[in-house]
C-alpha positions in Angstrom: -22.5 50.9 21.5 -22.1 47.2 19.5 -18.9 45.1 19.6 -18.0 42.7 17.3 -15.6 41.1 19.5 -14.3 38.6 16.8 -10.5 38.6 16.7 -9.9 41.1 19.0 -7.9 40.9 22.2 -9.7 40.4 25.7 -8.0 43.6 27.4 -10.0 45.7 24.7 -13.1 45.1 26.4 -12.2 43.5 29.7 -13.5 46.7 31.6 -16.6 46.9 30.0 -17.5 43.0 30.9 -17.2 43.2 34.5 -18.9 46.5 34.5 -21.6 44.6 32.5 -21.5 41.0 34.4 -22.1 42.0 37.8 -22.4 41.9 40.8 -19.8 39.0 40.6 -19.0 37.3 44.3 -15.2 36.8 45.4 -13.4 33.9 46.2 -10.8 34.8 48.9 -8.1 32.0 48.3 -5.2 30.5 50.3 -3.0 28.3 48.7 0.8 27.1 49.6 3.8 27.0 47.6 6.1 23.7 47.5 8.5 25.9 49.5 5.8 26.5 51.8 5.1 30.2 51.5 1.5 30.8 51.8 -0.5 32.9 49.4 -3.6 34.9 49.5 -5.7 36.5 47.0 -9.0 37.5 45.9 -10.9 36.0 42.4 -14.2 38.2 41.5 -14.7 34.8 38.4 -15.9 32.7 41.1 -19.2 30.8 41.6 -20.4 27.2 42.9 -21.2 24.6 39.5 -22.6 21.6 41.5 -23.3 19.6 44.3 -22.5 16.0 43.7 -19.6 16.6 44.1 -19.9 19.6 45.5 -17.8 22.3 43.0 -16.5 25.7 43.0 -14.6 26.9 40.2 -12.9 30.0 40.2 -10.3 32.0 37.2 -6.9 33.1 37.7 -6.5 35.3 34.7 -2.9 35.5 33.5 -1.0 38.5 33.8 -0.5 41.4 31.0 2.7 40.0 30.3 1.1 36.5 30.2 2.5 34.6 33.2 0.5 32.8 35.6 -0.5 34.1 38.7 1.1 32.5 42.0 -2.0 31.1 43.4 -2.3 29.4 39.7 1.0 27.9 40.1 0.8 27.3 43.9 -2.5 25.1 42.7 -0.9 23.8 40.2 2.1 22.2 42.0 0.1 21.0 45.2 -3.4 20.3 44.2 -5.2 22.3 47.0 -6.7 25.6 47.9 -9.0 27.1 50.2 -11.7 29.7 49.4 -12.8 32.0 52.1 -15.9 34.4 52.4 -15.9 37.8 51.1 -17.7 40.0 53.8 -18.5 43.7 54.8 -16.4 42.8 58.0 -13.0 42.2 56.1 -13.9 44.1 52.6 -10.6 45.8 53.4 -8.4 43.1 53.3 -9.4 41.6 50.8 -8.9 44.4 48.7 -5.4 44.8 49.7 -4.6 41.3 49.2 -5.2 41.8 45.7 -1.6 43.5 46.0 1.3 42.1 43.6 3.9 41.0 45.8 7.1 38.8 45.1 6.6 35.2 44.3 8.3 34.6 47.7 7.0 37.1 49.5 2.9 36.0 52.0 0.1 38.2 52.0 -1.1 36.4 54.9 2.2 37.9 56.6 2.3 40.9 54.9 -1.5 41.8 56.3 -0.3 40.2 59.8 -3.2 37.4 59.1 -3.8 34.4 61.6 -4.2 31.2 60.1 -4.9 27.7 61.8 -4.2 24.4 59.9 -7.1 22.9 57.8 -8.6 19.7 58.4 -8.3 17.7 54.9 -5.8 19.9 52.9 -2.7 21.0 53.7 -3.1 24.6 53.1 -3.7 26.7 56.1 -7.1 28.8 56.2 -7.6 32.1 57.9 -8.8 32.6 61.1 -12.6 34.6 62.1 -13.6 34.0 58.8 -17.5 32.8 58.8 -16.9 30.2 56.4 -14.6 28.4 54.3 -14.4 25.6 52.1 -11.2 23.3 51.6 -11.2 22.4 48.4 -8.6 19.6 46.2 -7.9 20.2 42.4 -10.3 18.5 39.8 -8.6 20.3 36.7 -7.4 23.5 35.5 -9.3 24.4 31.7 -6.8 27.4 29.9 -9.0 29.6 28.0 -6.6 31.0 25.9 -2.6 31.8 26.0 -2.4 35.4 26.0 -2.9 38.8 28.5 -5.7 38.5 31.0 -6.8 35.0 28.8 -8.7 33.0 32.0 -7.8 29.5 33.9 -10.9 27.5 35.0 -9.6 26.1 38.5 -12.3 23.5 39.2 -12.0 22.3 42.9 -14.2 19.5 44.7 -14.6 21.0 48.3 -13.8 18.3 50.7 -14.7 20.4 54.1 -17.1 23.4 54.9 -16.3 25.7 57.8 -19.0 27.7 58.8 -19.3 30.1 62.0 -22.5 28.9 63.8 -23.2 32.9 64.2 -24.3 33.6 60.2 -27.0 30.7 60.5 -30.8 31.1 61.2 -32.9 28.9 63.2 -33.0 26.2 60.1 -29.1 26.0 60.3 -28.8 27.7 57.1 -26.8 31.1 56.2 -28.9 34.4 57.2 -27.4 36.8 54.2 -28.8 39.7 56.8 -26.0 37.9 59.3 -22.9 36.9 56.5 -22.9 40.8 54.9 -21.5 39.4 51.9 -20.0 41.9 49.0 -19.9 41.5 45.4 -17.8 43.0 43.0 -18.6 45.4 40.1 -16.7 47.3 37.8 -13.8 49.4 37.9 -13.5 50.5 41.9 -16.8 49.3 42.8 -18.1 46.9 45.3 -21.7 46.5 46.7 -22.8 44.8 49.6 -26.0 42.4 49.6 -28.0 44.0 52.1 -31.3 45.4 49.9 -33.2 42.0 50.3 -36.5 41.0 48.6 -37.8 37.5 48.3 -39.9 35.3 45.5 -41.4 32.3 45.5 -40.4 29.9 42.4 -43.2 29.0 40.7 -44.3 25.1 40.8 
């Protein structure tokens, strides 16, 4: 298969690309509307892009009708959000939180998930999740204007929560304890338990 993507609509090869570029970590994001409604949604276009300052980036795509998702709208308005770990223990809840609810309804309430106040930002965080990153918005970079166009939400981490139970003897995350999950193409997910090590060249 060969595809010249120039001039073509992104929806035509979305499924192909998310199957090729995998696995992808998922940001499980809480945000809050100006009316105080807490939104929760997963985003698999996500990663860390710096440590000085510590920066994370995720991308809520526009809906098929070209409108913005609730998370996007909330962060535009409040400039704050919290990213949570995506782990095997919570994968069913993560998947369910992707359900499209009306803007005035909360996925946190729908799923009956407990939350607690964050330390720095005014967006609550989920209780019982191995790690959470409180973030303040740096900027939003639109990557297009049509259906499924990306929008890079660039946030600076201002506070980190880590459950001691996932740490090793050096106080670093132990992947065997964290048990992260990641997104593949279609309806596929993967577990990060098949581990191996390699030393970087000196």
